[in-house]
C-alpha positions, 0 to 999 in steps of 0.5 A, a space after each residue: 518939183 519941190 514935192 518930189 525932192 521932199 519925197 526923195 529926202 524922206 525915203 533916203 532918211 528912212 533907208 539910212 535910219 533902218 540900215 544904221 539900226 540893222 548894223 548896230 543890232 548885228 554888231 552888238 549881238 542883237 542887243 536891244 537899243 533905244 531909238 531916239 525920238 526922231 527915229 521913233 516918229 519916222 518909223 511910225 510914219 512909215 508903218 502908217 503909210 505902209 499899212 493904211 495908205 491903201 485904205 485912205 486912198 482907195 479909188 473908185 472901183 468901176 464895174 467896167 474894169 471888173 468886166 474887162 479883167 482890169 486891175 484889182 483882180 488879185 489885190 483887193 486894194 491894188 497898191 501899184 495898179 492905181 495911180 493914187 500917188 500921182 496927183 490925180 483927183 480921184 472919185 471915191 465911193 464906198 458901198 455896202 451894208 455899213 457906211 464904211 468897210 469893216 476894216 483893212 483886208 476886207 474887200 467889197 465883193 459882189 455880195 456886199 456891194 450895194 446891199 440895202 438895209 432890211 425894211 421895217 416889215 422884213 426886220 419884224 418878220 425876221 424877228 418872228 421867224 427866229 426859233 424860240 431858243 434863239 429868241 430867248 438868247 437874243 432877249 437875254 443878250 445885252 450887247 452884240 460882240 465884235 464877232 457877231 457884227 462881223 458874222 452878220 455883216 452883209 449876209 445876203 439873207 437880209 434881202 430875201 422876202 419874209 416868206 423865205 425867212 419863215 421857211 428858213 427859220 422853220 417856225 410857221 406863223 399864221 399871220 405871215 402865211 397866205 390866207 384864203 380870201 373871205 367870200 360872201 355866199 350868194 344871197 337868196 333872190 327876193 322880189 322888190 317891195 313897192 308902195 301901193 297905199 298911203 293912209 292918212 288920219 293922224 294929226 301927229 307923228 305915227 310912233 307905233 304900229 301893230 297887227 292883230 292876230 286875225 289879220 283883219 285890222 291893225 292899230 297905231 299910236 301917235 303923237 296926237 295922243 290917240 290910238 286908231 284902229 284901221 281896216 287892213 284890207 281897205 285902209 279905212 279908219 274903224 275906231 279912235 281911242 283916247 285916254 293918254 295925255 301924251 305921245 303914245 309910244 307902244 301898242 300891242 294886241 293880245 293873242 290870248 284875250 281881246 285886250 289891247 295894251 298901250 304905253 306912252 310918254 305920260 308914264 302910263 301903261 293901259 289895258 284896253 278891253 276891245 269889247 267895250 273899247 274902254 281901259 280896264 287896267 292901269 299898271 303903275 310903277 315907271 318913273 318916266 316915259 314908257 318907250 315900248 312893251 311886249 307880251 309873253 307868247 305863252 303866259 299872261 305876262 306883260 313887259 315894258 321898258 322905260 326912260 327910267 333905265 328899267 324894264 318891268 314885268 307885270 302880271 296882266 290879271 293882278 296888275 302886280 309888278 313881278 320884277 323890275 329889271 335893273 342894270 341898264 344905265 340909260 333909257 331902255 328903248 325896246 323890249 322883246 319876249 319869246 317862249 324859249 330861254 332867254 325869254 326877255 331881250 332889251 336894247 338900251 341907249 347905253 349901247 348894250 343889249 341884255 338877255 334876262 332870266 325871267 324867273 330870277 329877274 336878273 341879267 344872263 348876258 350883256 352884249 356890249 358890241 354896239 358903239 351907239 344907242 340900240 333902239 330896235 331889236 327883232 327876233 327871227 320867226 323861225 331861227 333861234 337868232 335875233 338882230 339889233 339896230 344901231 347907227 353904227 351897224 345892224 348886228 345879228 346874234 345867236 341865242 341863247 348866249 348872244 353869240 355874234 353872227 355878222 354885221 349888216 353895214 350900210 344903213 348909216 342913219 339912226 335906226 328906229 325899227 326892225 322887222 323880219 319875215 319867214 322868208 328871210 327879208 329884214 327891214 330897217 327903218 331910219 330917222 331920215 326916212 330911208 328903208 333898207 331891205 336885207 337878205 337875213 342869211 347873207 346880209 346882202 342889201 337888195 333894196 333901198 327905199 326913200 318914200 317922198 313925204 306927203 303934201 303939206 308935210 315938211 321935208 324934215 318930217 321924213 322919218 320911219 318910227 315903226 314897221 311891221 309885217 302883217 300876219 300873212 307876211 305879204 304886206 309891210 306897214 310903216 309908221 312915219 313922221 309925215 303923219 301917215 301909214 304906208 303899206 308896201 307889197 311885193 312886186 308881182 311882175 319882178 323876176 330874177 331877170 328883170 331885177 338881178 342880184 348885183 352880187 359878186 364874191 368879195 375878194 380881198 386883194 393882198 399885197 405881195 412882198 
């Protein structure tokens, strides 16, 4: 009752004040008068109530009232339809693209009600989709004006998918366009390989192995400091050569002369005459253990690699050091030669592969893709390509510039050796005794082998240090840490039906926005 009396008195006072002001203005021929302080306060209170009272007391806009054609059809705020001044407790709700309505006279319509702010991805897509001229304007603009805020407030395009924004902007971006899912081609079928012979005789780890060009015998070097020659057909020991005073790390048989070359951790490189079974030449120059060696296929040149971070090129006849290949920053673990350019390839513990110019003795290309030590490199016998092995990946490369072809992933171990035959079977042997067989063209891993260690050896002595195909490529020989040489051959009874290729095209599923 008291509130009603106060309201009535306020209205009466306002009416009388306005009427007196009007009469005085008319009587004095529209001469301006000065209102006293009290009248000024009353006038401001009336103005605030008249213009902003509806905004301050805007009730909830219910969906059912709209559907039934209730109030707020003509006036966006409904001054007289809602009982805002009758003391009821009303629930207020403001929804839209902004926390509050932009200002008086702007209604919450169906377009601006419950608009979600754009996600981070949509905002980035919108920025990419802008034309170049608009992007430059936005970059130069320091702050948005009031007109820009009103113009972009609640536009329905913000809730559209990024694809529509690209079309609207007219700027096609390859990162946003749908790409064709990559697929792996179907690999060639290869029969599985099975173990059929284990050869024993060494008293230490068998570190290296090589088959002679006539395919009659093969030679091995071991940590027992001996070099042994075995009959390939029967696996029987034919000859033992002694002369190294430390582990023998590399052996190779010459196809141009009856010579056998060996190197070891005693820094020595030896040339053996197989007619007399004696050492006839020494090649002095390396400052540390010699880890590997290879012969050039067409000229009398020997290349060795060492822990002293260098590779050396030797004249086989004169024993002279032709070049010292410097550039690696850690031990050089493997070296390969070929007749075409580049004629020398080295892999190192500094994670790089270098392709060398034989004539100049300088690096042509340095490949830095590997993240860990490169201990093995193998050249394909027919294709102008090669592969390198590292604990992170097996990588394939194309000569002459070392262009990357593909990764062969899955052999998660320290890879010590690689071998490949003309049929495209790539073999990788690792420090933990596992051997993976791959299809060279597609990189498909079609077989995994983990041979058991021999009786009397520790389980920890399960490691493959070297592997090689014989000249007929029908047998695979491995040199292992359990002091044995294992011989594998293809399973003649296997067919595509009994050993199918468990291959499916790799399809990458992309999320749709």
